Every structure is written in structure tokens, then in C-alpha cells.
C-alpha positions as CSV (number, residue, x, y, z in Angstrom):
1,X,23.1,78.6,102.0
2,X,20.7,76.0,103.4
3,X,18.2,78.6,104.4
4,X,18.0,80.0,100.8
5,X,17.6,76.6,99.3
6,X,15.0,75.6,101.9
7,X,13.1,78.8,101.3
8,X,13.1,78.2,97.6
9,X,11.7,74.7,98.1
10,X,9.1,75.8,100.7
11,X,8.0,78.8,98.6
12,X,7.6,76.7,95.5
13,X,5.7,74.1,97.5
14,X,3.3,76.7,98.9
15,X,2.7,78.1,95.4
16,X,1.9,74.6,94.1
17,X,-0.5,74.0,97.0
18,X,-2.3,77.3,96.5
19,X,-2.7,76.7,92.8
20,X,-3.9,73.2,93.4
21,X,-6.5,74.4,95.9
22,X,-7.7,77.4,93.8
23,X,-10.4,75.4,92.0
24,X,-11.5,73.7,95.2
25,X,-11.9,77.1,96.8
26,X,-13.7,78.7,93.9
27,X,-15.9,75.8,92.7
28,X,-18.5,75.7,95.4
29,X,-21.5,74.5,93.5
30,X,-22.2,70.9,92.3
31,X,-24.2,69.6,89.4
32,X,-24.4,66.4,87.4
33,X,-22.4,66.2,84.2
34,X,-22.0,63.7,81.4
35,X,-19.0,62.8,79.2
36,X,-20.1,63.6,75.7
37,X,-16.9,63.1,73.9
38,X,-13.2,62.2,74.4
39,X,-10.3,64.3,73.1
40,X,-7.2,62.2,72.4
41,X,-3.9,64.0,72.2
42,X,-0.5,62.4,71.3
43,X,2.4,63.5,73.3
44,X,6.0,62.7,72.5
45,X,8.1,61.9,75.5
46,X,11.9,61.3,75.2
47,X,11.7,58.6,77.9
48,X,8.5,56.7,77.1
49,X,8.0,57.6,73.4
50,X,4.6,58.4,72.1
51,X,1.8,58.6,74.6
52,X,-1.9,59.1,74.0
53,X,-3.5,61.4,76.6
54,X,-7.3,61.3,77.1
55,X,-9.2,64.5,78.1
56,X,-13.0,64.0,78.6
57,X,-15.4,66.6,77.3
58,X,-18.2,67.2,79.7
59,X,-21.7,68.7,79.3
60,X,-23.5,70.1,82.3
61,X,-26.3,72.5,83.1
62,X,-26.0,75.6,85.3
63,X,-29.3,77.5,85.6
64,X,-30.6,77.9,82.0
65,X,-27.2,77.4,80.4
66,X,-25.8,74.1,79.0
67,X,-22.0,74.2,79.2
68,X,-19.7,72.0,77.2
69,X,-16.1,72.0,78.4
70,X,-12.9,69.9,78.1
71,X,-11.2,68.8,81.2
72,X,-7.8,70.2,81.9
73,X,-6.8,66.9,83.5
74,X,-6.2,63.6,81.7
75,X,-8.6,60.8,82.8
76,X,-7.8,57.4,81.4
77,X,-10.9,55.7,82.7
78,X,-13.4,58.1,81.2
79,X,-16.0,56.9,78.6
80,X,-18.7,58.5,76.6
81,X,-22.0,58.5,78.5
82,X,-20.3,58.5,81.9
83,X,-22.2,60.5,84.5
84,X,-20.2,62.3,87.2
85,X,-20.3,65.2,89.7
86,X,-19.1,68.5,88.3
87,X,-17.9,71.1,90.9
88,X,-18.1,74.5,89.3
89,X,-17.5,78.1,90.1
90,X,-21.0,79.9,90.3
91,X,-19.4,83.1,89.0
92,X,-17.5,81.5,86.2
93,X,-19.4,78.2,85.3
94,X,-16.7,77.2,82.8
95,X,-14.3,76.8,85.7
96,X,-14.8,73.3,87.1
97,X,-13.3,70.1,88.4
98,X,-14.5,66.6,88.4
99,X,-14.7,64.2,91.4
100,X,-14.3,64.7,95.1
101,X,-10.6,65.2,95.3
102,X,-9.9,67.8,92.6
103,X,-6.1,68.4,92.4
104,X,-5.1,66.3,95.4
105,X,-2.0,64.9,93.8
106,X,-0.8,68.5,93.1
107,X,-1.5,69.5,96.7
108,X,0.4,66.5,98.0
109,X,3.5,67.2,95.9
110,X,3.4,70.8,97.1
111,X,3.2,69.7,100.7
112,X,6.2,67.4,100.1
113,X,8.2,70.4,98.7
114,X,7.2,72.5,101.8
115,X,8.4,69.7,104.2
116,X,11.6,69.2,102.2
117,X,12.3,72.9,102.2
118,X,11.8,73.2,106.0
119,X,14.0,70.2,106.5
120,X,16.8,71.7,104.4
121,X,16.7,74.9,106.5
122,X,17.4,73.0,109.7
123,X,20.1,70.6,108.4
124,X,23.6,71.6,109.5
125,X,26.4,71.1,107.0
């Protein structure tokens, strides 16, 4: 039984790591972008109540094209006019991430699941 549970944890962790690294693998080009607007969305959470989530809208240039795209990650410190590095996919310029670390938190959580899964497989009950 421990092997099955461990494999589930380890497999889920690997999937999370792969999905977290996908953009970092695909987005090999870098350009300078600018926050041109802020999208504010209200989320209702049963534990914390209402929460305002901030998604920056970036503008950046790839070749002759100017691209405007909303971040898929909430960034609380973003402000209009902020200049930042945009890492984008040269084959799909709308696919991008901001900053040096990308989805590092997601990758760390995935690795934790892998370690827990492997640990569960070797625990004797």
C-alpha cells in the first residue's frame, strides 16, 4: 500500500515540476517589457474572505510585433510603468514569463511531493 501512495505522490510531484519548467524550457528569448495596465480580480475565499488579486498587463516587442499580454501569475508589487525582463517563446511570442525564476515556487512544491512520495515508499508499517 505504501508503494502505491508513494508512487501517486512522486508522480504528481513530477507532473507539477514538468509543468512548472515548461515555460522556462520554451521561453528562450528575452526582451524588455513594460507594465501598461493592472487587472484587479476579486476572489472569494472561504477562509480569508474577499481577496483582490493583481495581474499585470505587459507590453513588449518581438521583431516587428508589439505584444500586449496579461500575466498568468499574480504580482502584488507591480505598478504601471514598471520595466522588466520578459522571457518569451520565439515560436509563440504570447507565451512568456517575467523575472529570472519563472515558476520556481511550483517547481519547489513538485520536488517536495517527489521526496515525500519516495519517502513513503520506503517507510515500513
